N, C-alpha and C positions, 0 to 999 in steps of 0.2 A: 312246793317244789316240781309236782306234778304238772302244776298250771303253767309255770316258767318255761318248762322242757318243751311243753305244747306249742307254745308260742314260738320259742326258738326254731322248733323243727318246721314248723309253719313258715317263717321267715326264710328259713333256709331253701324249702321248697319252691318259695316264690322266687327267691332268685335264683336258682336252678330252670325255672320254667321261661324265665325270660331269656336265659341264654341255655336252650337246649343242645343236648349231644344228638346231632344228626348222624344217621350212616347210611351209606347207598347198600342196597339190596337187589338182590334179583329173584323172582318168583318160580313157581314150577313151570312157567311157559317161556322163561327167558326174559321176560318184562321187569325193566327196573321199576323200582320205588323207593321211598325214603322212610326209615324207619326211626320213629321219635324214642330212643332209649330213655330220655329223662322221662317222659310220660310213663312207659312201662315201670320206670323205677319207684316213681311216685305213686302208682295205682295200687291203692288198698286191695282190690280184686287180685292184684299177683303175689299181694305177701305170703300166702299161704299155698300158692301154685310151686311147690318145692322144684319139679322137675324141670318147669320154665324157667325158673329164676337161674337153674345150673345151666340151661341150654342157653340162654341169652346173657349170662355173666351179670346178673343184676344185684349181686351181693358184694364180688370180690373188686372194690375200687381198683386195685393196684394192678392187677393182673387180667383186668378185664380183657383186653385186645390182645393179649399175648398168647392164648389157647389157638391153637391153629385146628386141632380134630374137633369133631363136632360131640363125642363122647367115648369114653375109654373103651367100649365096644364097636366102634365105628372108626374106619380109615379113611373117611370123607373129610375133605378138606372145609373149613368155615368160610373161606376166602378165595376168591376165582383170581386168576391171571390180572383181572382189573381192579383188585381191591375192593371187589363188593361183596357183601356178607351174603353167604348161601344157606342160610339154615332154612328159608322158605321153599327153597329149592328143593332140598333134602328131605323134608318134610312132606312134599306134593303140596304146598300152600299156594293157590292163587292170590293175584292182587286184590279180586274180588273178595275172597274170603278172611284177607288180612285186613280189608275194611269192616267187614261184617264182624270180625274178633274185635277191632279197636272201636266200634261201635259199641260193643257189650262193656268194654271198660269204662267208657265215657257216661253212660247212661244206666239209669235202674231198670227201665222197660224196654222191650223189643221195638221196633218201628211199628207204628201203624195202633200201638196198646191203646194210647187214647182214644181214638175213634172207634176201637172195637167197643172198648167198656162202657163207652156213652151208647151204644146201640144204634139202630135206625137200619135203613133199607140195605147197607152195605155190610154188614154186622159178619155175613159167613164169609163174605171175601176177604175181610181185615182178619178173620180168624186163621184164615187159609194162609194169609202171607205171613203172621206169625207164627204160626207152627213150623213152616217152611224155615225161617228164620232161626229159631230155637233149636231145628235139628241140625241146622248146617252148624251153627256154632258149637253145639254140642261135638259134633265129630271133630272141628276143629279142637277144640279144648283138648279130647283125649288123645290126639296126637302129639299135644304137649306135655301128656302125662296128667292129665286133669285139673281142673278149678274146683274146689270146695265150693268157693261163692256160687259158680254157675251151677253147681249140682245141686245145691240147696234150692237155686230159685226154678229150675227145672223141676226138680219133686215136687214143688209147692204149686207149681202152674197148674199139672196134671191133677194135682186134688183140689184144685179151684181156691186155692187160701193166698192166692197173692194180693196184698191190699195196695189200691189204687191211691196214694196219698193226693197226689198230682191233681185228681179229678173227682176226689170225694168219695168215691163209690168202690165199690169191691167188684172183683172178676166174677162174673154170672156163674153159677153150676151149670147151668144148664145152655147148650149152646144150641141156636136155631138149627135144625135139619138143612141139609144141602137141598137145593132146588133145581141142581144139575149136575150131571156125573161128574164135570170138572172140579165141582165142589166138593165131591165126596172121598176127600185126602185120605181118609182111613179105610175106605172100600166097604163102607158097612151096609151097603144097600145094592139091590138089583135095579135094574133100570131098562127101559122101554120106551121107545118115541114112535108115534103115528102120526101121518096124515091125516086130521079128522077126518071121519066118513068114509074112508077109503075101505078097499074090500079086505086089507089084511088086518086093519083095524077091529072092522065088525067081526071078523074070523077071530082074534085073540081075544077080543071081552067076551065071546060066546066062550070060547075054551075057560077064561078065567072064572068063570060064573061055577064050573062042573068043578075045577081045582080049590076051592075054596082058598086063595092066598089073598092076602092083606095088601093088595096093589091100590094106590091113591094117587089121583092126580095132582102133581106138585107145580107143574107150570104150563102155561098155554101162550107159545109164540105166536102173536098175530101177524100176517103176512099180508101185504096190499094187493088185492084183487084175487088172492088165492086161498085154499082152505088153510086153517089154522095147524099149527104143530104143537101136538102135546105130548108132555113128558110124563111118565107114571114111574114111581120109585115103591119099592118093597124090601122092609128088612130083611137082611140075610139069616137073622138070628133071632 
């Protein structure tokens, strides 16, 4: 019986996806975009997001578009005078942020996850992109009252417990330390840079010997016909 019900639900979802409910919306910058209500309704990740379900009216088929105000404690209108849905504007969501949010709904892992999990020369760069994406989506989900599915993924990511089934590996527990200040997204290190052989470089090296700080060379930038630029890194803690 459960199997038959599952088949019927899948058929209904397939038919709905072929004829989706699309509405015009407006973001926090006044930019128009289209929201696929059918996609949100059929997303398993939205099912446990009760506040979001209420705001977007995913559960009440009959009166979905009758409610005019955002919520019981808000007098802001859900529709502007051009008939555009204003929920994103009310909650300060941009079109870019909405695209990030819908990417989360459609995929298992963040963008660049596969490239990062497989390692390589750009591992730290990919990691930075993933973390930035996670923090952005985390903020968006919190604005919409929270998504238990995302919260679970977010927690597992920082614990290093995300299984990467698509690539047959697991997320590495140890992240390659940054080699440049722009890669130090958590600001865990002190940084210094000098032109090799300069007076300031020599003076700094002399002082460091007496301070007993654990500085190390992490990057050397070769410049044609000039002395190289050297980057030093030291952990704050």
